[in-house]
N, C-alpha and C positions, 0 to 999 in steps of 0.2 A: 504494500500500500504506500502511495506517495504521501510524504509529509511536507507541507509548506509552512514556513514560519514567517509571520508578518513582521514588518519593520519595527512596530512598537514592542512586539514580543522579544525580538532580538535585542533591542535596547534595554528592556527590563532584565533580560537574562545576563547581559554583560555587566550590569550594576551589582549583581549578587556576589557573595564570597565564593571562593573556589569549591569547597565541599558541597554547598547547596546547589551550585551550578551543575556539578557533576551528577548529583541525585536527580535533578530536574531533567537533564539531558537523557539520562538513562531511562527515566520514566516516559519521556516523550517518544523515544524510539521503540518502546515496548507497547505503545498504543495499538489497539484498543484494549489491552489488558491493563489491570491495575484497579485502583479505587475510582471507578468512573461512574458518574450519574448523569442522567439527562436533565437539563435545566427546564423548569416549568415555564410555560409561556413562550417558548421558542420552538421552532420546527426541528432543526438539526443541530442544536447547541448542546454541548456536553461540558463537563468539568472533570479534571483529573486532580485528585488530592495528593499532594506530596508534602508531608509535614505541615507547616503553617502557610504553604503557598497553594494557590489554585491555578491550574493551567486551563484556560477556557479555549475551546476549539469547536469548529464546525465539522461535521462528519457527513459527507455525501459520497461522491466518487473518489475523493481524496480527503486527507485530514489537514485542515488549515488551522494552525495555532493562531488565535487572535490576540491573546494577552496572557501575561504571567503576573499575578498580583498576590499580595498578602491576603490572608483569609478575611480580614475585617473589611477590606475595600473591594473585594472581588464581585460581590453581588449587588452593589449599589447601581442603580440605573442613572 
């Protein structure tokens, strides 16, 4: 499955410390396995939970990582 990472997700990933960055990268490349849940109110939106971070992504014919956020701000619209 093809995985595409958006510009904002890449920027957020680069700002993290090295161990967290490695855990998130490992989790992204194991998608769609892991602690994944469908987001309510969206058609193809899902989240991957890795520690205190949430990786938000769309899943259709490819996996598109839209954002990487801390838990507290991940679900605010």
